[in-house]
Structure formats: C-alpha cells, structure tokens
C-alpha positions in Angstrom: -37.7 -12.1 -10.2 -35.9 -15.1 -8.4 -34.2 -15.9 -11.8 -32.9 -12.6 -12.1 -31.4 -12.9 -8.7 -29.9 -16.1 -9.5 -28.1 -14.8 -12.8 -26.2 -12.2 -10.5 -25.2 -14.2 -7.8 -22.3 -16.0 -9.5 -21.2 -12.7 -10.9 -21.4 -11.0 -7.3 -19.4 -13.7 -5.9 -16.7 -13.7 -8.5 -16.4 -9.9 -8.1 -16.2 -10.1 -4.3 -13.3 -12.9 -4.6 -11.7 -10.5 -7.2 -12.1 -7.6 -4.8 -10.6 -9.6 -1.7 -7.6 -10.7 -3.7 -6.7 -7.4 -5.0 -7.1 -6.0 -1.7 -4.6 -8.4 -0.5 -2.0 -7.9 -2.8 1.1 -7.1 -1.0 0.3 -3.4 0.3 0.1 -2.4 3.7 -3.0 -0.4 5.4 -2.5 3.1 6.1 -2.0 2.8 9.7 0.8 -0.1 9.0 2.4 2.1 6.4 2.7 5.1 8.6 4.0 3.0 11.5 7.0 1.8 9.2 7.5 5.4 8.0 7.7 6.8 11.8 10.1 4.2 12.2 12.1 5.1 9.3 12.0 9.0 10.1 12.8 8.0 13.9 15.9 6.0 12.6 16.9 8.7 10.5 19.7 10.9 11.6 20.3 12.7 8.5 17.2 14.5 8.4 16.4 13.0 5.0 12.9 12.0 5.7 11.1 15.5 4.9 7.4 15.7 5.3 7.0 15.1 1.3 9.4 12.2 1.5 7.1 11.0 4.8 3.8 11.2 2.5 5.8 9.2 -0.4 7.0 6.6 2.1 3.3 6.1 3.3 2.1 5.6 -0.6 4.7 3.2 -1.4 4.2 0.9 1.5 0.4 1.3 0.7 1.2 0.1 -2.6 3.8 -2.4 -2.3 4.3 -3.3 0.9 7.5 -5.0 1.9 8.6 -4.6 -1.2 8.9 -0.8 -1.0 12.4 0.2 -1.4 14.1 3.8 -0.1 16.7 5.0 -2.5 19.8 6.5 -1.0 19.2 10.1 -1.9 18.7 13.1 0.6 15.7 13.8 0.5 14.8 10.2 0.6 12.8 8.8 -2.5 10.6 5.6 -1.9 9.5 3.6 -5.0 8.0 0.2 -5.5 9.9 -2.6 -7.9 8.6 -2.8 -11.5 
C-alpha cells in the first residue's frame, strides 16, 4: 500500500503545481474584475456599458487581467489580446 502512495505523490505534486501556475496566469478574481468594471461603468458618461457589456467586461478581466482591452464601440466590447 505504501508503494502505491509513493508512486502517486510526485504526480499529485506536479498536478498541484500546474494548477497553481494556471490559476495565476494573468486573470483577476471575480471580485477584482467586478471592481474594475464598476469603475469603468462609473466613468462612462456615454452610457455605453450596458448590462451585457458589463458581463463581458467581467469575463474579460477574469480571463486576461490587465491585458483586457475595451473597444471604442457603443455598447462597449471587451476582448483579450490574441
């Protein structure tokens, strides 16, 4: 039984390291993304950040963090660089 456990320990450690690496790749937490989008919505005098655009904003910041960019259209469109 111990030998089975010994074989799995390195694999589990590698998997945990990979998960930590992927989780830290650029994206913001939902709370941080919502804070950014709240700031953008408050600063948007033109009213171009609809509810759908806000949701797109949050998703964009969650996926690509500071690399998220807003297009100049109205309603606003958010995208990650490719």
